[in-house]
mmCIF entry with sequence, helices, sheets and N, C-alpha, C, O atoms, coordinates in Angstrom:
data_MODEL
# 
_entry.id   MODEL 
# 
_entity.id                         1 
_entity.type                       polymer 
_entity.pdbx_number_of_molecules   1 
# 
_entity_poly.entity_id                      1 
_entity_poly.type                           'polypeptide(L)' 
_entity_poly.nstd_linkage                   no 
_entity_poly.nstd_monomer                   no 
_entity_poly.pdbx_seq_one_letter_code       
;(UNK)(UNK)(UNK)(UNK)(UNK)(UNK)(UNK)(UNK)(UNK)(UNK)(UNK)(UNK)(UNK)(UNK)(UNK)(UNK)
(UNK)(UNK)(UNK)(UNK)(UNK)(UNK)(UNK)(UNK)(UNK)(UNK)(UNK)(UNK)(UNK)(UNK)(UNK)(UNK)
(UNK)(UNK)(UNK)(UNK)(UNK)(UNK)(UNK)(UNK)(UNK)(UNK)(UNK)(UNK)(UNK)(UNK)(UNK)
;
_entity_poly.pdbx_seq_one_letter_code_can   XXXXXXXXXXXXXXXXXXXXXXXXXXXXXXXXXXXXXXXXXXXXXXX 
_entity_poly.pdbx_strand_id                 A 
# 
loop_
_entity_poly_seq.entity_id 
_entity_poly_seq.num 
_entity_poly_seq.mon_id 
_entity_poly_seq.hetero 
1 1  UNK n 
1 2  UNK n 
1 3  UNK n 
1 4  UNK n 
1 5  UNK n 
1 6  UNK n 
1 7  UNK n 
1 8  UNK n 
1 9  UNK n 
1 10 UNK n 
1 11 UNK n 
1 12 UNK n 
1 13 UNK n 
1 14 UNK n 
1 15 UNK n 
1 16 UNK n 
1 17 UNK n 
1 18 UNK n 
1 19 UNK n 
1 20 UNK n 
1 21 UNK n 
1 22 UNK n 
1 23 UNK n 
1 24 UNK n 
1 25 UNK n 
1 26 UNK n 
1 27 UNK n 
1 28 UNK n 
1 29 UNK n 
1 30 UNK n 
1 31 UNK n 
1 32 UNK n 
1 33 UNK n 
1 34 UNK n 
1 35 UNK n 
1 36 UNK n 
1 37 UNK n 
1 38 UNK n 
1 39 UNK n 
1 40 UNK n 
1 41 UNK n 
1 42 UNK n 
1 43 UNK n 
1 44 UNK n 
1 45 UNK n 
1 46 UNK n 
1 47 UNK n 
# 
_struct_asym.id          A 
_struct_asym.entity_id   1 
# 
loop_
_struct_conf.conf_type_id 
_struct_conf.id 
_struct_conf.pdbx_PDB_helix_id 
_struct_conf.beg_label_comp_id 
_struct_conf.beg_label_asym_id 
_struct_conf.beg_label_seq_id 
_struct_conf.pdbx_beg_PDB_ins_code 
_struct_conf.end_label_comp_id 
_struct_conf.end_label_asym_id 
_struct_conf.end_label_seq_id 
_struct_conf.pdbx_end_PDB_ins_code 
_struct_conf.beg_auth_comp_id 
_struct_conf.beg_auth_asym_id 
_struct_conf.beg_auth_seq_id 
_struct_conf.end_auth_comp_id 
_struct_conf.end_auth_asym_id 
_struct_conf.end_auth_seq_id 
_struct_conf.pdbx_PDB_helix_class 
_struct_conf.details 
_struct_conf.pdbx_PDB_helix_length 
HELX_P HELX_P1 AA1 UNK A 2  ? UNK A 7  ? UNK A 2  UNK A 7  1 ? 6  
HELX_P HELX_P2 AA2 UNK A 21 ? UNK A 42 ? UNK A 21 UNK A 42 1 ? 22 
# 
_struct_conf_type.id          HELX_P 
_struct_conf_type.criteria    ? 
_struct_conf_type.reference   ? 
# 
loop_
_atom_site.group_PDB 
_atom_site.id 
_atom_site.type_symbol 
_atom_site.label_atom_id 
_atom_site.label_alt_id 
_atom_site.label_comp_id 
_atom_site.label_asym_id 
_atom_site.label_entity_id 
_atom_site.label_seq_id 
_atom_site.pdbx_PDB_ins_code 
_atom_site.Cartn_x 
_atom_site.Cartn_y 
_atom_site.Cartn_z 
_atom_site.occupancy 
_atom_site.B_iso_or_equiv 
_atom_site.pdbx_formal_charge 
_atom_site.auth_seq_id 
_atom_site.auth_comp_id 
_atom_site.auth_asym_id 
_atom_site.auth_atom_id 
_atom_site.pdbx_PDB_model_num 
ATOM 1   N N  . UNK A 1 1  ? -2.309 -20.074 34.283  1.00 0.00 ? 1  UNK A N  1 
ATOM 2   C CA . UNK A 1 1  ? -1.516 -18.971 33.783  1.00 0.00 ? 1  UNK A CA 1 
ATOM 3   C C  . UNK A 1 1  ? -1.065 -19.237 32.357  1.00 0.00 ? 1  UNK A C  1 
ATOM 4   O O  . UNK A 1 1  ? -1.123 -18.341 31.515  1.00 0.00 ? 1  UNK A O  1 
ATOM 5   N N  . UNK A 1 2  ? -0.621 -20.439 32.077  1.00 0.00 ? 2  UNK A N  1 
ATOM 6   C CA . UNK A 1 2  ? -0.144 -20.767 30.735  1.00 0.00 ? 2  UNK A CA 1 
ATOM 7   C C  . UNK A 1 2  ? -1.288 -20.786 29.733  1.00 0.00 ? 2  UNK A C  1 
ATOM 8   O O  . UNK A 1 2  ? -1.083 -20.491 28.556  1.00 0.00 ? 2  UNK A O  1 
ATOM 9   N N  . UNK A 1 3  ? -2.484 -21.127 30.183  1.00 0.00 ? 3  UNK A N  1 
ATOM 10  C CA . UNK A 1 3  ? -3.613 -21.154 29.253  1.00 0.00 ? 3  UNK A CA 1 
ATOM 11  C C  . UNK A 1 3  ? -4.011 -19.747 28.828  1.00 0.00 ? 3  UNK A C  1 
ATOM 12  O O  . UNK A 1 3  ? -4.496 -19.560 27.712  1.00 0.00 ? 3  UNK A O  1 
ATOM 13  N N  . UNK A 1 4  ? -3.818 -18.765 29.684  1.00 0.00 ? 4  UNK A N  1 
ATOM 14  C CA . UNK A 1 4  ? -4.147 -17.391 29.306  1.00 0.00 ? 4  UNK A CA 1 
ATOM 15  C C  . UNK A 1 4  ? -3.207 -16.884 28.226  1.00 0.00 ? 4  UNK A C  1 
ATOM 16  O O  . UNK A 1 4  ? -3.635 -16.156 27.330  1.00 0.00 ? 4  UNK A O  1 
ATOM 17  N N  . UNK A 1 5  ? -1.953 -17.248 28.293  1.00 0.00 ? 5  UNK A N  1 
ATOM 18  C CA . UNK A 1 5  ? -0.997 -16.825 27.278  1.00 0.00 ? 5  UNK A CA 1 
ATOM 19  C C  . UNK A 1 5  ? -1.313 -17.500 25.955  1.00 0.00 ? 5  UNK A C  1 
ATOM 20  O O  . UNK A 1 5  ? -1.178 -16.878 24.901  1.00 0.00 ? 5  UNK A O  1 
ATOM 21  N N  . UNK A 1 6  ? -1.726 -18.743 25.987  1.00 0.00 ? 6  UNK A N  1 
ATOM 22  C CA . UNK A 1 6  ? -2.040 -19.475 24.766  1.00 0.00 ? 6  UNK A CA 1 
ATOM 23  C C  . UNK A 1 6  ? -3.270 -18.891 24.070  1.00 0.00 ? 6  UNK A C  1 
ATOM 24  O O  . UNK A 1 6  ? -3.352 -18.918 22.843  1.00 0.00 ? 6  UNK A O  1 
ATOM 25  N N  . UNK A 1 7  ? -4.217 -18.367 24.832  1.00 0.00 ? 7  UNK A N  1 
ATOM 26  C CA . UNK A 1 7  ? -5.416 -17.793 24.227  1.00 0.00 ? 7  UNK A CA 1 
ATOM 27  C C  . UNK A 1 7  ? -5.109 -16.482 23.507  1.00 0.00 ? 7  UNK A C  1 
ATOM 28  O O  . UNK A 1 7  ? -5.784 -16.140 22.537  1.00 0.00 ? 7  UNK A O  1 
ATOM 29  N N  . UNK A 1 8  ? -4.110 -15.753 23.966  1.00 0.00 ? 8  UNK A N  1 
ATOM 30  C CA . UNK A 1 8  ? -3.761 -14.466 23.379  1.00 0.00 ? 8  UNK A CA 1 
ATOM 31  C C  . UNK A 1 8  ? -2.331 -14.539 22.843  1.00 0.00 ? 8  UNK A C  1 
ATOM 32  O O  . UNK A 1 8  ? -1.400 -14.122 23.531  1.00 0.00 ? 8  UNK A O  1 
ATOM 33  N N  . UNK A 1 9  ? -2.138 -15.061 21.625  1.00 0.00 ? 9  UNK A N  1 
ATOM 34  C CA . UNK A 1 9  ? -0.778 -15.244 21.111  1.00 0.00 ? 9  UNK A CA 1 
ATOM 35  C C  . UNK A 1 9  ? -0.073 -13.939 20.755  1.00 0.00 ? 9  UNK A C  1 
ATOM 36  O O  . UNK A 1 9  ? 1.149  -13.928 20.608  1.00 0.00 ? 9  UNK A O  1 
ATOM 37  N N  . UNK A 1 10 ? -0.810 -12.841 20.613  1.00 0.00 ? 10 UNK A N  1 
ATOM 38  C CA . UNK A 1 10 ? -0.179 -11.584 20.229  1.00 0.00 ? 10 UNK A CA 1 
ATOM 39  C C  . UNK A 1 10 ? 0.457  -10.875 21.409  1.00 0.00 ? 10 UNK A C  1 
ATOM 40  O O  . UNK A 1 10 ? 1.150  -9.876  21.216  1.00 0.00 ? 10 UNK A O  1 
ATOM 41  N N  . UNK A 1 11 ? 0.249  -11.351 22.603  1.00 0.00 ? 11 UNK A N  1 
ATOM 42  C CA . UNK A 1 11 ? 0.857  -10.725 23.767  1.00 0.00 ? 11 UNK A CA 1 
ATOM 43  C C  . UNK A 1 11 ? 0.039  -9.554  24.258  1.00 0.00 ? 11 UNK A C  1 
ATOM 44  O O  . UNK A 1 11 ? -1.186 -9.638  24.350  1.00 0.00 ? 11 UNK A O  1 
ATOM 45  N N  . UNK A 1 12 ? 0.713  -8.455  24.577  1.00 0.00 ? 12 UNK A N  1 
ATOM 46  C CA . UNK A 1 12 ? 0.047  -7.309  25.183  1.00 0.00 ? 12 UNK A CA 1 
ATOM 47  C C  . UNK A 1 12 ? -0.414 -6.277  24.159  1.00 0.00 ? 12 UNK A C  1 
ATOM 48  O O  . UNK A 1 12 ? -0.891 -5.207  24.537  1.00 0.00 ? 12 UNK A O  1 
ATOM 49  N N  . UNK A 1 13 ? -0.280 -6.578  22.880  1.00 0.00 ? 13 UNK A N  1 
ATOM 50  C CA . UNK A 1 13 ? -0.697 -5.602  21.874  1.00 0.00 ? 13 UNK A CA 1 
ATOM 51  C C  . UNK A 1 13 ? -2.211 -5.563  21.765  1.00 0.00 ? 13 UNK A C  1 
ATOM 52  O O  . UNK A 1 13 ? -2.881 -6.596  21.778  1.00 0.00 ? 13 UNK A O  1 
ATOM 53  N N  . UNK A 1 14 ? -2.727 -4.369  21.660  1.00 0.00 ? 14 UNK A N  1 
ATOM 54  C CA . UNK A 1 14 ? -4.174 -4.173  21.536  1.00 0.00 ? 14 UNK A CA 1 
ATOM 55  C C  . UNK A 1 14 ? -4.420 -3.350  20.284  1.00 0.00 ? 14 UNK A C  1 
ATOM 56  O O  . UNK A 1 14 ? -3.824 -2.288  20.104  1.00 0.00 ? 14 UNK A O  1 
ATOM 57  N N  . UNK A 1 15 ? -5.293 -3.839  19.423  1.00 0.00 ? 15 UNK A N  1 
ATOM 58  C CA . UNK A 1 15 ? -5.629 -3.096  18.213  1.00 0.00 ? 15 UNK A CA 1 
ATOM 59  C C  . UNK A 1 15 ? -6.647 -2.026  18.576  1.00 0.00 ? 15 UNK A C  1 
ATOM 60  O O  . UNK A 1 15 ? -7.791 -2.327  18.917  1.00 0.00 ? 15 UNK A O  1 
ATOM 61  N N  . UNK A 1 16 ? -6.217 -0.781  18.497  1.00 0.00 ? 16 UNK A N  1 
ATOM 62  C CA . UNK A 1 16 ? -7.096 0.319   18.901  1.00 0.00 ? 16 UNK A CA 1 
ATOM 63  C C  . UNK A 1 16 ? -7.803 0.970   17.724  1.00 0.00 ? 16 UNK A C  1 
ATOM 64  O O  . UNK A 1 16 ? -8.915 1.475   17.875  1.00 0.00 ? 16 UNK A O  1 
ATOM 65  N N  . UNK A 1 17 ? -7.174 0.965   16.552  1.00 0.00 ? 17 UNK A N  1 
ATOM 66  C CA . UNK A 1 17 ? -7.795 1.593   15.393  1.00 0.00 ? 17 UNK A CA 1 
ATOM 67  C C  . UNK A 1 17 ? -7.242 0.978   14.127  1.00 0.00 ? 17 UNK A C  1 
ATOM 68  O O  . UNK A 1 17 ? -6.300 0.186   14.159  1.00 0.00 ? 17 UNK A O  1 
ATOM 69  N N  . UNK A 1 18 ? -7.842 1.356   13.011  1.00 0.00 ? 18 UNK A N  1 
ATOM 70  C CA . UNK A 1 18 ? -7.368 0.832   11.731  1.00 0.00 ? 18 UNK A CA 1 
ATOM 71  C C  . UNK A 1 18 ? -6.109 1.566   11.282  1.00 0.00 ? 18 UNK A C  1 
ATOM 72  O O  . UNK A 1 18 ? -5.900 2.713   11.678  1.00 0.00 ? 18 UNK A O  1 
ATOM 73  N N  . UNK A 1 19 ? -5.276 0.944   10.479  1.00 0.00 ? 19 UNK A N  1 
ATOM 74  C CA . UNK A 1 19 ? -4.062 1.600   9.991   1.00 0.00 ? 19 UNK A CA 1 
ATOM 75  C C  . UNK A 1 19 ? -4.396 2.800   9.106   1.00 0.00 ? 19 UNK A C  1 
ATOM 76  O O  . UNK A 1 19 ? -5.476 2.848   8.517   1.00 0.00 ? 19 UNK A O  1 
ATOM 77  N N  . UNK A 1 20 ? -3.495 3.758   9.006   1.00 0.00 ? 20 UNK A N  1 
ATOM 78  C CA . UNK A 1 20 ? -3.775 4.979   8.240   1.00 0.00 ? 20 UNK A CA 1 
ATOM 79  C C  . UNK A 1 20 ? -3.605 4.785   6.739   1.00 0.00 ? 20 UNK A C  1 
ATOM 80  O O  . UNK A 1 20 ? -2.762 5.431   6.116   1.00 0.00 ? 20 UNK A O  1 
ATOM 81  N N  . UNK A 1 21 ? -4.404 3.898   6.163   1.00 0.00 ? 21 UNK A N  1 
ATOM 82  C CA . UNK A 1 21 ? -4.280 3.642   4.730   1.00 0.00 ? 21 UNK A CA 1 
ATOM 83  C C  . UNK A 1 21 ? -4.627 4.846   3.860   1.00 0.00 ? 21 UNK A C  1 
ATOM 84  O O  . UNK A 1 21 ? -3.968 5.029   2.836   1.00 0.00 ? 21 UNK A O  1 
ATOM 85  N N  . UNK A 1 22 ? -5.613 5.683   4.191   1.00 0.00 ? 22 UNK A N  1 
ATOM 86  C CA . UNK A 1 22 ? -5.871 6.862   3.345   1.00 0.00 ? 22 UNK A CA 1 
ATOM 87  C C  . UNK A 1 22 ? -4.660 7.788   3.256   1.00 0.00 ? 22 UNK A C  1 
ATOM 88  O O  . UNK A 1 22 ? -4.418 8.381   2.204   1.00 0.00 ? 22 UNK A O  1 
ATOM 89  N N  . UNK A 1 23 ? -3.909 7.920   4.321   1.00 0.00 ? 23 UNK A N  1 
ATOM 90  C CA . UNK A 1 23 ? -2.706 8.760   4.312   1.00 0.00 ? 23 UNK A CA 1 
ATOM 91  C C  . UNK A 1 23 ? -1.668 8.178   3.367   1.00 0.00 ? 23 UNK A C  1 
ATOM 92  O O  . UNK A 1 23 ? -1.075 8.904   2.569   1.00 0.00 ? 23 UNK A O  1 
ATOM 93  N N  . UNK A 1 24 ? -1.447 6.878   3.450   1.00 0.00 ? 24 UNK A N  1 
ATOM 94  C CA . UNK A 1 24 ? -0.484 6.224   2.556   1.00 0.00 ? 24 UNK A CA 1 
ATOM 95  C C  . UNK A 1 24 ? -0.948 6.295   1.113   1.00 0.00 ? 24 UNK A C  1 
ATOM 96  O O  . UNK A 1 24 ? -0.147 6.513   0.204   1.00 0.00 ? 24 UNK A O  1 
ATOM 97  N N  . UNK A 1 25 ? -2.236 6.113   0.907   1.00 0.00 ? 25 UNK A N  1 
ATOM 98  C CA . UNK A 1 25 ? -2.780 6.147   -0.447  1.00 0.00 ? 25 UNK A CA 1 
ATOM 99  C C  . UNK A 1 25 ? -2.618 7.535   -1.057  1.00 0.00 ? 25 UNK A C  1 
ATOM 100 O O  . UNK A 1 25 ? -2.297 7.663   -2.238  1.00 0.00 ? 25 UNK A O  1 
ATOM 101 N N  . UNK A 1 26 ? -2.838 8.558   -0.264  1.00 0.00 ? 26 UNK A N  1 
ATOM 102 C CA . UNK A 1 26 ? -2.664 9.921   -0.761  1.00 0.00 ? 26 UNK A CA 1 
ATOM 103 C C  . UNK A 1 26 ? -1.240 10.185  -1.207  1.00 0.00 ? 26 UNK A C  1 
ATOM 104 O O  . UNK A 1 26 ? -1.018 10.754  -2.275  1.00 0.00 ? 26 UNK A O  1 
ATOM 105 N N  . UNK A 1 27 ? -0.282 9.780   -0.407  1.00 0.00 ? 27 UNK A N  1 
ATOM 106 C CA . UNK A 1 27 ? 1.120  9.966   -0.788  1.00 0.00 ? 27 UNK A CA 1 
ATOM 107 C C  . UNK A 1 27 ? 1.474  9.140   -2.008  1.00 0.00 ? 27 UNK A C  1 
ATOM 108 O O  . UNK A 1 27 ? 2.200  9.606   -2.886  1.00 0.00 ? 27 UNK A O  1 
ATOM 109 N N  . UNK A 1 28 ? 0.964  7.908   -2.071  1.00 0.00 ? 28 UNK A N  1 
ATOM 110 C CA . UNK A 1 28 ? 1.263  7.054   -3.225  1.00 0.00 ? 28 UNK A CA 1 
ATOM 111 C C  . UNK A 1 28 ? 0.717  7.666   -4.512  1.00 0.00 ? 28 UNK A C  1 
ATOM 112 O O  . UNK A 1 28 ? 1.395  7.651   -5.539  1.00 0.00 ? 28 UNK A O  1 
ATOM 113 N N  . UNK A 1 29 ? -0.500 8.204   -4.466  1.00 0.00 ? 29 UNK A N  1 
ATOM 114 C CA . UNK A 1 29 ? -1.081 8.827   -5.657  1.00 0.00 ? 29 UNK A CA 1 
ATOM 115 C C  . UNK A 1 29 ? -0.341 10.102  -6.043  1.00 0.00 ? 29 UNK A C  1 
ATOM 116 O O  . UNK A 1 29 ? -0.166 10.382  -7.229  1.00 0.00 ? 29 UNK A O  1 
ATOM 117 N N  . UNK A 1 30 ? 0.093  10.873  -5.057  1.00 0.00 ? 30 UNK A N  1 
ATOM 118 C CA . UNK A 1 30 ? 0.861  12.077  -5.354  1.00 0.00 ? 30 UNK A CA 1 
ATOM 119 C C  . UNK A 1 30 ? 2.182  11.726  -6.041  1.00 0.00 ? 30 UNK A C  1 
ATOM 120 O O  . UNK A 1 30 ? 2.546  12.341  -7.043  1.00 0.00 ? 30 UNK A O  1 
ATOM 121 N N  . UNK A 1 31 ? 2.888  10.748  -5.506  1.00 0.00 ? 31 UNK A N  1 
ATOM 122 C CA . UNK A 1 31 ? 4.161  10.349  -6.105  1.00 0.00 ? 31 UNK A CA 1 
ATOM 123 C C  . UNK A 1 31 ? 3.962  9.734   -7.486  1.00 0.00 ? 31 UNK A C  1 
ATOM 124 O O  . UNK A 1 31 ? 4.794  9.923   -8.373  1.00 0.00 ? 31 UNK A O  1 
ATOM 125 N N  . UNK A 1 32 ? 2.878  9.007   -7.675  1.00 0.00 ? 32 UNK A N  1 
ATOM 126 C CA . UNK A 1 32 ? 2.588  8.437   -8.985  1.00 0.00 ? 32 UNK A CA 1 
ATOM 127 C C  . UNK A 1 32 ? 2.308  9.544   -10.001 1.00 0.00 ? 32 UNK A C  1 
ATOM 128 O O  . UNK A 1 32 ? 2.759  9.473   -11.144 1.00 0.00 ? 32 UNK A O  1 
ATOM 129 N N  . UNK A 1 33 ? 1.567  10.561  -9.581  1.00 0.00 ? 33 UNK A N  1 
ATOM 130 C CA . UNK A 1 33 ? 1.304  11.690  -10.470 1.00 0.00 ? 33 UNK A CA 1 
ATOM 131 C C  . UNK A 1 33 ? 2.577  12.420  -10.860 1.00 0.00 ? 33 UNK A C  1 
ATOM 132 O O  . UNK A 1 33 ? 2.760  12.780  -12.023 1.00 0.00 ? 33 UNK A O  1 
ATOM 133 N N  . UNK A 1 34 ? 3.460  12.639  -9.891  1.00 0.00 ? 34 UNK A N  1 
ATOM 134 C CA . UNK A 1 34 ? 4.747  13.276  -10.193 1.00 0.00 ? 34 UNK A CA 1 
ATOM 135 C C  . UNK A 1 34 ? 5.547  12.415  -11.154 1.00 0.00 ? 34 UNK A C  1 
ATOM 136 O O  . UNK A 1 34 ? 6.203  12.928  -12.060 1.00 0.00 ? 34 UNK A O  1 
ATOM 137 N N  . UNK A 1 35 ? 5.492  11.116  -10.957 1.00 0.00 ? 35 UNK A N  1 
ATOM 138 C CA . UNK A 1 35 ? 6.204  10.191  -11.838 1.00 0.00 ? 35 UNK A CA 1 
ATOM 139 C C  . UNK A 1 35 ? 5.694  10.303  -13.274 1.00 0.00 ? 35 UNK A C  1 
ATOM 140 O O  . UNK A 1 35 ? 6.493  10.286  -14.211 1.00 0.00 ? 35 UNK A O  1 
ATOM 141 N N  . UNK A 1 36 ? 4.382  10.419  -13.462 1.00 0.00 ? 36 UNK A N  1 
ATOM 142 C CA . UNK A 1 36 ? 3.827  10.558  -14.810 1.00 0.00 ? 36 UNK A CA 1 
ATOM 143 C C  . UNK A 1 36 ? 4.232  11.888  -15.445 1.00 0.00 ? 36 UNK A C  1 
ATOM 144 O O  . UNK A 1 36 ? 4.485  11.947  -16.648 1.00 0.00 ? 36 UNK A O  1 
ATOM 145 N N  . UNK A 1 37 ? 4.294  12.946  -14.650 1.00 0.00 ? 37 UNK A N  1 
ATOM 146 C CA . UNK A 1 37 ? 4.719  14.244  -15.187 1.00 0.00 ? 37 UNK A CA 1 
ATOM 147 C C  . UNK A 1 37 ? 6.172  14.179  -15.637 1.00 0.00 ? 37 UNK A C  1 
ATOM 148 O O  . UNK A 1 37 ? 6.511  14.675  -16.711 1.00 0.00 ? 37 UNK A O  1 
ATOM 149 N N  . UNK A 1 38 ? 7.025  13.578  -14.832 1.00 0.00 ? 38 UNK A N  1 
ATOM 150 C CA . UNK A 1 38 ? 8.434  13.438  -15.204 1.00 0.00 ? 38 UNK A CA 1 
ATOM 151 C C  . UNK A 1 38 ? 8.567  12.580  -16.455 1.00 0.00 ? 38 UNK A C  1 
ATOM 152 O O  . UNK A 1 38 ? 9.376  12.890  -17.330 1.00 0.00 ? 38 UNK A O  1 
ATOM 153 N N  . UNK A 1 39 ? 7.788  11.510  -16.554 1.00 0.00 ? 39 UNK A N  1 
ATOM 154 C CA . UNK A 1 39 ? 7.832  10.657  -17.744 1.00 0.00 ? 39 UNK A CA 1 
ATOM 155 C C  . UNK A 1 39 ? 7.346  11.420  -18.977 1.00 0.00 ? 39 UNK A C  1 
ATOM 156 O O  . UNK A 1 39 ? 7.890  11.243  -20.068 1.00 0.00 ? 39 UNK A O  1 
ATOM 157 N N  . UNK A 1 40 ? 6.332  12.263  -18.813 1.00 0.00 ? 40 UNK A N  1 
ATOM 158 C CA . UNK A 1 40 ? 5.838  13.049  -19.943 1.00 0.00 ? 40 UNK A CA 1 
ATOM 159 C C  . UNK A 1 40 ? 6.904  14.021  -20.434 1.00 0.00 ? 40 UNK A C  1 
ATOM 160 O O  . UNK A 1 40 ? 7.072  14.194  -21.641 1.00 0.00 ? 40 UNK A O  1 
ATOM 161 N N  . UNK A 1 41 ? 7.620  14.653  -19.521 1.00 0.00 ? 41 UNK A N  1 
ATOM 162 C CA . UNK A 1 41 ? 8.731  15.514  -19.929 1.00 0.00 ? 41 UNK A CA 1 
ATOM 163 C C  . UNK A 1 41 ? 9.818  14.705  -20.620 1.00 0.00 ? 41 UNK A C  1 
ATOM 164 O O  . UNK A 1 41 ? 10.380 15.147  -21.622 1.00 0.00 ? 41 UNK A O  1 
ATOM 165 N N  . UNK A 1 42 ? 10.112 13.540  -20.099 1.00 0.00 ? 42 UNK A N  1 
ATOM 166 C CA . UNK A 1 42 ? 11.179 12.703  -20.651 1.00 0.00 ? 42 UNK A CA 1 
ATOM 167 C C  . UNK A 1 42 ? 10.865 12.281  -22.086 1.00 0.00 ? 42 UNK A C  1 
ATOM 168 O O  . UNK A 1 42 ? 11.746 12.298  -22.946 1.00 0.00 ? 42 UNK A O  1 
ATOM 169 N N  . UNK A 1 43 ? 9.612  11.903  -22.343 1.00 0.00 ? 43 UNK A N  1 
ATOM 170 C CA . UNK A 1 43 ? 9.225  11.441  -23.678 1.00 0.00 ? 43 UNK A CA 1 
ATOM 171 C C  . UNK A 1 43 ? 8.802  12.577  -24.600 1.00 0.00 ? 43 UNK A C  1 
ATOM 172 O O  . UNK A 1 43 ? 8.402  12.321  -25.735 1.00 0.00 ? 43 UNK A O  1 
ATOM 173 N N  . UNK A 1 44 ? 8.880  13.808  -24.149 1.00 0.00 ? 44 UNK A N  1 
ATOM 174 C CA . UNK A 1 44 ? 8.592  14.949  -25.002 1.00 0.00 ? 44 UNK A CA 1 
ATOM 175 C C  . UNK A 1 44 ? 7.125  15.280  -25.142 1.00 0.00 ? 44 UNK A C  1 
ATOM 176 O O  . UNK A 1 44 ? 6.764  16.078  -26.006 1.00 0.00 ? 44 UNK A O  1 
ATOM 177 N N  . UNK A 1 45 ? 6.273  14.704  -24.334 1.00 0.00 ? 45 UNK A N  1 
ATOM 178 C CA . UNK A 1 45 ? 4.840  15.009  -24.400 1.00 0.00 ? 45 UNK A CA 1 
ATOM 179 C C  . UNK A 1 45 ? 4.588  16.408  -23.839 1.00 0.00 ? 45 UNK A C  1 
ATOM 180 O O  . UNK A 1 45 ? 3.787  17.164  -24.389 1.00 0.00 ? 45 UNK A O  1 
ATOM 181 N N  . UNK A 1 46 ? 5.266  16.748  -22.754 1.00 0.00 ? 46 UNK A N  1 
ATOM 182 C CA . UNK A 1 46 ? 5.196  18.094  -22.182 1.00 0.00 ? 46 UNK A CA 1 
ATOM 183 C C  . UNK A 1 46 ? 6.505  18.810  -22.479 1.00 0.00 ? 46 UNK A C  1 
ATOM 184 O O  . UNK A 1 46 ? 7.584  18.220  -22.418 1.00 0.00 ? 46 UNK A O  1 
ATOM 185 N N  . UNK A 1 47 ? 6.387  20.084  -22.799 1.00 0.00 ? 47 UNK A N  1 
ATOM 186 C CA . UNK A 1 47 ? 7.603  20.856  -23.091 1.00 0.00 ? 47 UNK A CA 1 
ATOM 187 C C  . UNK A 1 47 ? 7.601  22.140  -22.311 1.00 0.00 ? 47 UNK A C  1 
ATOM 188 O O  . UNK A 1 47 ? 8.539  22.929  -22.419 1.00 0.00 ? 47 UNK A O  1 
# 
């Protein structure tokens, strides 16, 4: 019994799929774009 636990140190967690990195990347790029627009207004590039 103890040897089975040692073979699987993560416990009962099962990796079923990959993390949603495209979703995070999309939000990160959107926020970065908004940040550049705000910076352009701040520095007077956009009026």
